[in-house]
C-alpha positions in Angstrom: 10.7 11.9 -3.6 13.0 8.9 -2.6 10.5 6.2 -4.3 11.1 8.0 -7.8 15.0 9.1 -7.2 14.0 12.5 -7.7 17.2 14.7 -7.1 19.2 11.8 -6.5 19.1 8.0 -6.6 16.1 6.0 -6.0 15.8 4.5 -2.1 12.8 2.2 -1.8 13.7 1.6 1.8 14.2 5.3 2.7 10.9 5.9 1.3 8.8 3.2 2.9 10.6 4.6 6.4 9.0 8.2 5.1 5.6 6.6 4.1 5.4 5.0 7.5 5.7 8.0 9.6 3.3 9.7 7.8 0.8 6.9 7.4 1.1 6.7 11.1 0.1 10.4 11.3 -3.0 9.6 9.2 -1.8 10.3 5.6 -4.1 8.6 3.7 -1.9 8.9 0.2 1.0 7.7 2.3 -1.0 4.7 2.8 -1.5 3.9 -0.6 2.1 4.3 -1.5 3.3 2.5 1.3 0.6 -0.1 -0.1 2.0 0.1 -3.5 5.5 -0.8 -1.9 4.5 -3.8 0.0 2.5 -5.3 -2.8 5.9 -5.3 -5.1 8.1 -5.8 -2.5 10.2 -2.8 -3.3 12.0 -1.4 -0.1 9.9 -3.6 2.2 9.6 -7.3 2.5 6.5 -8.1 -0.6 3.2 -8.6 1.8 0.1 -8.8 -0.2 -1.8 -8.9 3.2 -0.1 -5.8 4.4 -0.7 -4.2 0.9 -4.4 -4.9 0.9 -5.0 -3.8 4.6 -3.0 -0.2 3.9 -5.1 0.5 0.4 -8.1 -0.2 2.0 -7.2 1.9 5.4 -6.2 5.0 3.2 -9.4 4.2 1.1 -11.7 3.9 3.8 -15.2 3.1 1.7 -14.0 4.7 -1.7 -11.8 2.5 -3.1 -9.3 3.6 -5.4 -8.6 1.9 -8.9 -5.4 0.5 -7.0 -7.3 -0.9 -4.5 -10.2 -2.4 -6.8 -7.0 -3.8 -8.9 -5.4 -5.5 -5.9 -9.2 -6.8 -4.8 -9.8 -8.2 -8.4 -6.5 -10.6 -7.8 -7.0 -11.6 -4.5 -8.6 -15.2 -3.1 -12.0 -15.2 -1.7 -10.7 -16.0 1.5 -8.4 -13.1 1.6 -11.0 -10.7 0.6 -13.3 -12.1 3.8 -10.2 -11.3 5.9 -10.9 -7.5 5.2 -14.5 -7.5 5.2 -15.1 -7.7 1.7 -17.5 -9.9 -1.1 -15.8 -12.7 -2.7 
């Protein structure tokens, strides 16, 4: 809602706050959306490592298209940190 500006103007910082709260409660979709914000640096400081961790936590072993895309642009040493093949 805040990320997309539904019902008002977009506020990615506020969206990140809500996604963080939901992610702490185990919401997989919140993990993925928060990861997307970190990947773009939207409302949070850009951090590809946090983004990767959140995508993977949100996906478990069933990697979504977004996680596959992220892994495709990561360097081999970054992939190894998350137990993924280079």
